[in-house]
C-alpha positions in Angstrom: 14.4 -11.0 -17.0 11.3 -12.9 -16.0 12.9 -14.0 -12.7 13.8 -10.5 -11.8 10.1 -9.4 -12.5 8.9 -12.2 -10.2 11.3 -11.0 -7.5 9.9 -7.4 -7.8 6.4 -8.8 -7.6 7.4 -10.6 -4.4 8.9 -7.4 -2.9 5.7 -5.5 -3.9 3.5 -8.1 -2.1 5.8 -8.0 0.9 5.4 -4.2 1.1 1.6 -4.5 1.1 1.9 -7.3 3.6 3.9 -5.1 5.9 1.4 -2.3 5.6 -1.7 -4.4 6.0 -0.2 -6.7 8.6 0.8 -3.8 10.8 -2.6 -2.2 10.4 -4.3 -5.5 11.3 -2.1 -5.8 14.4 -3.1 -2.4 15.6 -6.7 -3.1 14.9 -6.7 -6.4 16.7 -5.1 -4.8 19.7 -7.6 -2.0 19.6 -4.9 0.7 19.2 -6.2 3.3 16.7 -2.8 4.6 15.6 -0.4 4.6 12.7 3.2 3.4 13.1 6.4 4.1 11.2 6.3 0.5 9.9 3.2 1.3 8.0 5.1 4.1 6.2 7.9 1.6 5.3 5.4 -0.9 4.0 3.8 1.8 1.8 7.2 2.9 0.5 8.3 -0.7 -0.3 5.0 -1.3 -2.2 5.2 2.0 -4.0 8.8 1.6 -5.3 8.2 -2.0 -6.3 4.9 -1.0 -8.0 6.6 1.7 -10.0 9.3 -0.7 -11.1 6.6 -3.2 -12.2 4.8 -0.5 -14.2 7.8 -0.2 -16.5 7.2 -2.3 -19.6 10.7 -3.7 -19.8 11.2 -7.3 -21.1 7.5 -8.4 -21.2 5.6 -9.8 -24.1 2.1 -8.6 -23.1 0.5 -5.1 -22.9 0.2 -3.5 -19.5 -3.2 -2.5 -18.2 -2.6 1.2 -17.6 -6.1 1.8 -16.3 -5.5 -0.7 -13.5 -2.1 0.7 -12.8 -3.5 4.2 -12.6 -6.3 3.2 -10.2 -3.7 1.4 -8.0 -1.4 4.4 -8.1 -4.3 6.8 -7.1 -5.3 4.5 -4.2 -1.6 4.3 -3.1 -1.3 8.1 -3.1 -4.5 8.4 -1.1 -3.2 5.9 1.4 0.0 7.9 1.6 -1.9 11.1 2.2 -4.0 9.6 4.9 -0.9 8.1 6.6 0.8 11.5 6.4 -2.2 13.4 7.8 -2.8 10.8 10.4 0.8 10.7 11.6 0.9 14.5 11.9 -2.3 14.7 13.9 -1.1 11.7 16.0 2.1 13.6 16.8 0.3 16.8 17.6 -2.7 15.5 19.6 -1.5 12.0 20.5 -4.8 10.6 19.0 -6.0 9.5 15.6 -9.4 9.7 14.0 -10.9 6.2 13.7 -12.1 7.2 10.2 -8.5 7.8 9.0 -7.4 4.5 10.6 -10.2 2.4 9.1 -9.9 4.1 5.7 -6.2 3.1 5.4 -7.1 -0.5 6.2 -9.9 -0.6 3.7 -7.9 1.1 0.9 -5.0 -1.2 1.5 -7.2 -4.2 1.2 -8.9 -2.7 -1.9 -5.5 -2.1 -3.6 -4.5 -5.7 -3.0 -7.8 -7.0 -4.2 -7.5 -4.9 -7.4 -4.1 -6.4 -8.0 -5.3 -9.9 -7.7 -8.9 -9.8 -9.1 -8.6 -7.3 -11.9 -7.1 -8.9 -15.0 
């Protein structure tokens, strides 16, 4: 069961890596836009995170405050991506505030996962 949990943690990290890596790529190339790959990264991270929040087969107590904070941040990132993608389709441009907010929140979510014990 522990190996399965480690595999799900890996998938969770890959989801955030896809989201943040795609965001960094767009930022480095000075393209202020959201891509479909960002949505996929968010979906992968969200599904794996929800699976990790299930207390099956572990001997320790889960930190539900941390999980709640991470879930709220994930939902905000999803909302910003949804709003940004809709505006981007309609006007073919994206607010830099939306773009930079997604990057900062994604970084913050990964930092919370690693630093908050």
